[in-house]
C-alpha positions in Angstrom: 18.7 29.9 46.8 17.6 31.8 43.7 19.9 29.6 41.5 18.4 26.5 42.9 14.8 27.8 42.4 15.7 28.9 38.8 17.2 25.5 38.0 14.2 23.8 39.5 11.8 26.1 37.5 13.8 25.4 34.3 13.7 21.7 34.8 10.0 21.8 35.5 9.4 23.8 32.4 11.3 21.4 30.2 9.5 18.4 31.7 6.1 20.1 31.1 7.0 20.9 27.5 8.2 17.4 26.9 4.9 16.0 28.3 2.8 18.4 26.1 4.8 17.5 23.0 4.5 13.8 23.7 0.7 14.1 24.1 0.3 16.3 21.0 2.1 14.0 18.7 0.7 11.7 16.0 0.2 8.7 18.2 -3.3 8.5 19.8 -3.7 6.5 22.9 -7.1 4.8 22.9 -9.1 2.4 24.9 -11.1 -0.7 23.8 -14.4 1.1 23.1 -12.5 3.5 20.8 -10.9 0.5 19.1 -14.4 -0.9 18.6 -15.5 2.4 17.1 -12.6 2.4 14.7 -13.5 -1.1 13.6 -17.2 -0.2 13.0 -16.7 3.1 11.2 -16.7 2.7 7.5 -16.8 5.0 4.6 -18.8 3.3 1.9 -16.9 0.6 0.1 -13.5 1.9 1.3 -11.1 -0.8 2.4 -9.6 -0.4 5.9 -6.4 -2.2 6.9 -5.7 -2.4 10.7 -2.3 -3.8 11.6 -1.6 -4.8 15.2 2.1 -4.5 16.0 4.6 -3.7 18.7 8.1 -2.2 18.8 9.5 -5.3 20.4 8.0 -7.8 17.8 10.6 -8.8 15.2 8.1 -10.2 12.7 6.1 -7.0 13.1 9.1 -4.8 12.3 10.0 -7.0 9.4 6.6 -6.7 7.7 6.1 -3.0 8.3 7.9 -1.9 5.1 5.3 -3.9 3.1 2.5 -2.0 4.7 4.2 1.3 3.9 4.7 0.2 0.3 1.0 -0.8 0.1 0.0 2.5 1.7 1.7 4.4 -1.1 0.3 2.1 -3.8 -3.3 2.3 -2.6 -4.1 5.9 -1.6 -7.8 5.1 -1.3 -7.2 2.4 1.3 -7.2 3.5 5.0 -4.2 2.1 6.8 -4.3 2.0 10.6 -1.4 1.0 12.8 -2.5 -0.2 16.2 0.5 -0.6 18.6 0.0 -2.9 21.6 3.1 -1.5 23.3 2.6 -0.4 27.0 1.3 3.2 27.2 4.4 4.1 29.2 6.3 3.4 25.9 4.1 5.6 23.8 6.8 8.1 22.9 9.1 5.2 21.9 6.3 3.7 19.7 5.6 7.1 18.1 9.3 7.7 17.3 9.6 4.2 15.9 6.5 4.7 13.7 7.8 8.0 12.4 11.1 6.4 11.6 9.3 3.6 9.7 7.1 6.2 7.9 3.8 4.8 9.1 0.7 6.8 8.3 0.6 9.4 11.1 -3.1 10.0 10.9 -3.7 6.3 11.5 -1.3 5.7 14.4 -2.8 4.4 17.6 -1.8 2.6 20.8 -4.3 0.5 22.8 -4.1 1.3 26.5 -5.4 -2.0 27.8 -2.9 -4.8 28.7 -5.7 -7.3 29.5 -5.5 -8.5 25.9 -7.8 -11.5 26.6 -10.6 -9.1 27.3 -10.6 -7.5 23.8 -8.8 -9.7 21.2 -12.1 -11.6 20.5 -13.6 -8.2 19.6 -11.1 -8.0 16.8 -11.5 -11.6 15.7 -12.7 -14.7 17.5 -9.9 -16.5 15.5 -7.2 -14.4 17.1 -4.9 -16.2 19.5 -3.4 -12.9 20.6 -0.1 -13.4 18.6 1.3 -10.6 16.6 1.7 -9.4 13.9 -2.0 -9.6 13.1 -4.0 -7.7 10.5 -7.7 -7.0 10.0 -8.9 -6.0 6.6 -12.4 -4.7 6.4 -14.6 -4.0 3.4 -18.4 -3.6 3.1 -19.0 -4.6 6.7 -17.0 -7.9 6.2 -13.9 -8.7 8.2 -10.9 -10.7 7.0 -8.4 -11.6 9.7 -4.8 -12.7 9.3 -2.7 -13.8 12.2 0.6 -13.9 10.4 3.6 -12.0 9.1 3.1 -10.7 5.6 5.9 -11.1 3.1 6.7 -9.0 0.1 3.7 -8.7 -2.3 1.2 -10.6 -0.2 -0.6 -7.6 1.3 -0.8 -5.9 -2.1 -2.4 -9.0 -3.6 -5.0 -9.2 -0.8 -5.9 -5.6 -1.3 -6.2 -6.0 -5.1 -8.5 -9.0 -4.5 -10.7 -7.0 -2.1 -10.8 -4.1 -4.6 -12.4 -6.3 -7.2 
């Protein structure tokens, strides 16, 4: 009986440690009001790039290296990676983002699968397809519902920096 209790206690401890480490990682699970707050917060004339992606989206995965490249080229630009994976897959999304070297301080997952209730808050032009990117500067929003190709994102950022 003691062995069974010890094994159960050990398994419970491992489970609790895994849950704590999953919750204390870089990925922050947020709701729609928190997304709205992120989209309204601005630091002067700093550019903010918000990329909406998912681990199951091939065009999203294909374009992510261009965001990482731009992130290293423009250290004064704030890059935010907003996963729309299901919250049950948060650990998978976080590991994927780490592997792809996404900015850990700008890594989020929206915990609201009723996309139609919030996509218009990002942009009324958004059909809901991903990848999608919102670039913000000086209170203005520039929305792109497309897959970026090499050099395109850098050119847009340079244009916005002028």
